[in-house]
Residue, then its C-alpha position, 0 to 999 in steps of 0.5 A: m609069631n603072636t607077638l609080631f601079629a599083636l604089634l602089626m595090629v597095634l600099628l594098624v590101629v594107632l597109625p593115622s590114616c592117609a585118607p583126607e578127612k571129609t568135612a561135615a556139611p554145613v547145617v541148614g540154619n547156620s551161616a554159610p561158609s565165607f569165601t573169596l574166589k576168582d571169577i573167570d577173569g581173575k577178579a576176586v569175589r567174596l560171598s560178603d560182597f552180596a550182603g543183604k541179597v539171597v544167594l544161590v551157590d552152585f558147585w559144578a563142573t563143565w564135564c558133569s552132565p547133571c550139572k549142565e541140566s541144572m545150569a539151564e534151570l539156574e540161568q532161568l532163575h537168574r534172569k527171573y530174579r536178578d532184579r529182585g535181590v538174588v544172585v546166582l554164583g556158579i562155582s566151577m570145580d574144573a581144574g588145570g591151568d586153562a580151567a577159567s578159559r574152559v568155563r568162559e567158553f562153556a558159559s558162552k556156548h550155553h548162554l549162561t550170564y550168572l557169575m562164574l567163580m573158580d573153586d580153590k578146593k578150600t571152598s568146596a571142602s568147607y561146603a562138603v561138596y563131594n558130589i556135584p551138582a550141589t546147590y545151596i540157598l542162602d538167605r539175606d543174612h547168608r544162613i543156609v536155607k536149603k541144600y540140593p545135592g545132585y539134579k533132578p528135573g524140576l529143581g528150578d521150581l523147587i528153588a523158586a518156591e524157596i526164593e519166593k518165601l525168602l523175598q516176602 
């Protein structure tokens, strides 16, 4: 009996886990993970397409209530800074064959005019996104300046202050 117990304990310790590994979060000051994603019309968009621009990367989903709150503030930032070298990228984590259509309808209903991309699961994993919304600010060299996990009222003001520093 003791031998069987010892064998079971060894197997529990030695056998690999089936749970997916969590990727370490990108570090502020390091380069942001690059990506190529499709927009809601199926066109490929690369982070490198925005070389020399400050980029806000926001991971969200249509079913996420806090995401809806943050998106209104991100839209205001987009309208305020789009002519000053700032790009807002919304990366939807919606899934399924009709996800792009749902995102397109959502953006139209909520008057969102910034670029909407569809997550490929690799991108959100490379940014260690396990909860949404998750917003990253990237400088002109696409180094991570700040990460805002979740939403809180006034997030747009915090992000605007960071953008102003980057545009000086």
